[in-house]
N, C-alpha and C positions, 0 to 999 in steps of 0.2 A: 504494500500500500504506500502511496506517495502523498500522504496528507499529514504533513509534519505537525500541524496544530492538533488534529485529532489524536495522533500518536502521543503527544505530550499530555493531553488531557487524560487519555487512558493510562499512561504511566503514573500520573498523579492519583487516579482512582485506585489503581493497584497498590500504590505506596501507602495511601491512607487506610487501606484495609488493616494495616498494622495497629490501628487504634483499638481494634478488637482484642489485642494482646496486651494492652496497657491496663493493668489492674489497679483499681483505686482501693482506698482503705474501707469504704462502705461495702456492705454485703447486700445482695439482692433480697428483697423482702420474701420471706417464706423459704429461704435457702441459707446455706452457709457459704455460698460461692461469692467471691468478691465481684463487684460490679466492674465492668470495663469502661473505658472512655467513650466508646461508641454508644453504649447503652445510656450512659450519663447524658451525652449530648442529645440523643434522640428524646430522652425524657424531658430535657429542658425545652426543646423545640415544641413539644406537645404542650408543656406548661405555658409557654409564650402564647400559644393559640388560645388556651383556656382562661388564663388569668390576666390578660392584658387590661381588662376592665378595672383592675385594682391599682394600676399605675397612677401616680399623681398626674402625669402628663396624659391628656386625653387624645392627643393627635400623634401618638406614636406611630412610627413606620414599623409595623409588626413584621413585615417581611425582612426588614433589616435586623430586627431582634432575633428572628429565627435563624437567619444566616450567621449571626454572631454566635448563637448558642451551638450551632452545628460545627463551627470551625475553631472555637476558642481554645480547645484542648488538643488540636492536631499536633501542636509543637511537642506535646508529651511523647510522641512517637520516638523522638530523639532525646528529649530532655528528661523524660520520666515524670511520673506523677509525684508532686511534692505534697506531703500530708499538710493540711492547712494549719496544724498546730506545731509543726516542726520548724522552730525558729532557726536552727542551724541550716536546714535545707533551703530556707528563704534567702540566705546570704548570697548565693550565686544563681538563684532561680532565674532572674531576669536575663542574665548573661547567657545561661544555657538555652533559654527559650528563644532569644533573638537569633542565636546561632542556628537553632533548629528551624526557625521560621525562614531564615535565608535559604537554607538548603531545600526544605520541603516546598515552599511556595514557588520557588524558582524552577521547579520541575514544569510548572504550567507555562503556557504562552504568556508573554510579558503583560498583556492587559489584564488577564485573569490573576496572574501572580500579584499585580499591584492592587487589584480589588480585594483579594483575600488578605494581603498584608494590611491594607487600610482598615478593613473590618476587624482584624485581630488587634491592631494598635488601638483602635477606637474602644474596643472592649476593655483592653488593659488600662487605658487612661481614664475611663469612666467619666468623661466630660460631657457626653451627650445624654439626653433622656433615654435613648435606646440602649446605650451601653450601661447606664445605671440600672435600667430595668432588667437587662440580661444578667447583670451581676447579682441583682436581687434573687433571680431564679436560681443562679448558680450557688447561692447560699442556702436558699430554701429547700432545694431538692435533697441535699445530704441530711438536713434536719428531719425531713419527712422519713427518709430511710432509717435514720438512727432511732427515731421514735418508734417506728414499726419493726425494729429488730432489737428492741429492749436496750438501746444505747450501745450497740455493738462497738462503734469506734470511740464513743464517749468513755468507754471503759479503759482506754489507754491512759497511762500515767500522765498526770498534769492537766487533763481536760476537765474543766469545771464549768458550771453554769455561767460564771462571769466571762470566761473565754468564749463560750458559745454565743452569748448575747453580744459581746464585742464584735465577733466575726460577722454576725448577722445585722449589725447596726445600720448598714446601708439600706436595709429594708424599711427601717423606721422613717427615714426621710423621704423615701421614694414610693412606698406602697404601705401607708399606715394600717390599712385593713389586714394586710398580710403580716405586718409587725405584731398586731394584736394576736393573731393566730400563733406567731412565733413565741410570744411571751407565755401564752397559755400552754403550748407544748412544752416549753422549758420548765414551767412550774409543775405541770403534771409529771414530767420526767423525773424531777427531783422527788416528788411525792412517791413515785413508784420505785425509786431507787435506781433508775437508769442513768442518772447524772448526779455528780457531786455538786453541792452548793459551793 
C-alpha cells in the first residue's frame, strides 16, 4: 500500500493498543484484577457523556472533553502509571510523560500529532473549562472504584481521607454537585472502615 498517512495512523492505532497492558492501582469492580489504562479512559469518556450537566460551565465542548479523556493517559505506555499518592514518583513524572508524548504522538501524521499533543497539554495544564472538567472525571472515577471495592487502593500506606479530599479538590470548584457526592462517599468510606481519617 502506498498511502503513507494511513500507514502512520494504523501504526499509531497498533502502538496505543499497549495501553491495555498499563495497569493502574485500582481494581475493576467485582474482581481482583487491576484496571488498565484503556478501561480507565473508556470509563471517563462515558462519564463525560453522562455527567456533563454537572459542570459549572454550561457551554462545554463535550467532544473535546471526550477526546481528552481518551488520550490523557496514552503517555503511560512509555512513562508508566504513577500512583496518585506516590510523591517520589511525581518528581520526574512530567519529564517522563513529555518524552513519551514526543515519541508516541509523532508516530501520527504531523497535523494529527499536533492535535493530540495540544489536547494532552490542555488536559495537563487544566486552564480551560474542558480540561478542568476532564480532570474532575479523572479524579472521580478512581473514587467510585475505590468505594465499590471497599477502599482497595485507599488501603495502601499513607492514604487518608485528607489526601483523598485534597486530590479531588478540583471537583469542588468545577462541579459542586459532584463534590457533594465526593464528600458523602468519603464520609461513608470512613464510617465503613474503607478509608482512614
